[in-house]
N, C-alpha and C positions, 0 to 999 in steps of 0.2 A: 548279738552280733549274727548275722547271716551271710554265708558265702554261697553264691550261685554261680554255676558255670553251664551256659546253654548256648546253642547256636540254632538259628532258624533252618540251617541246611539239614540238621539232625532232628530226629523226632522224640528226643528225650531231654529231660532236664536232670542234672545230678547235683546234689546239695549235701553239704554237712551242716546242719542247722543246730544252733545252740538255743536252749530254752531256759530262761531264768527259773529260779525257785518259785514255785507257786504261780506259774504262768502257763499259757498255752499258746501253741503255734497253729494258725488257722490256714489251710490251704483250700482255695477255691470258694470263698464266701462271695460269690458273683454269679452272674449267669454264664453257663459254659456247658460244653458237651461232657461225656463221660471220660473219665480218666483211670489210670491204674498206677498205684504206688508200691514200690518195693522199698520197705522200711526196715532198717536195722537199728535197734536200740544199742548204742555204744555207751550207755551210761551205766552206773553202778546201782541204779534203782529202777523199779517197775514204772513203766508210763502207760497212761490210759488213753485209748484212741477210739473215736467214735465218729459216726457221720451225723451231720447237722444240715438238713435241707434249708435252703436260703429263705424258704417261706415259714420256717420255724420247726421246732421239734429236735429230737435226738434219737438215734437208734444204732444198732450194730456195734455195740461197744465191746471192747476187748482189751485185756491187759498184755502188754508186751514186756517180757522179762529182759534183763540185762543180757546182751549178746545174742538175743533172739531175733530173727529175721522173719517177717511176714509179707505177703503180698495182699494188698487190699484193692478191690475194685470199687469205684466211686461213681454213682449215677450222675447224670446231668443235673445242673443247679443244686448241688449238694457239696457241702464243705467236708473236709476231713480235718478233725480236731485232734492234735496230739498234746495231751494234757500233762504237765509235770507238777503234781500235787505234793512234791517233797521239798525239804529245806536245802536241797543240793542242785547246783546246775545240771542240767541234762543235755545230751546230744544225741542226734539221730543222723544217720546217712539215709538219704532219699534218692530214689531214681523214679522219676515220673514219666510216663508215656501217656499218649492219647491227647486230648485237647490240653494244650499247654497255656492257654489264655486265662490263667488262674490268678486271682489276687492272692497275695501272701501277707500275713500280718501277725501281730501278737494281741492277746487278750489276757489280762491279769485280773 
């Protein structure tokens, strides 16, 4: 289940996103401009985060520990993948700025 709150008057999107066990949340798997994500892992397990250009590939991976906050800048036409490879449900707080015309979905 995903909850989003945004308004076109403002230039950010705020979300608490839940990711099922052994699933990934993908933000921006479409053509778009650059964006920035402030991400806080509010789960009890580590999460892996990486960039995935829409043309293929994967780069700039990092592990986000429980209660850790990171800021990630994402290039145009590149998705941000938040991967929960654990047996527990995960949750992240997101604040997204920049191009907000981003697709959002899950991949298990």
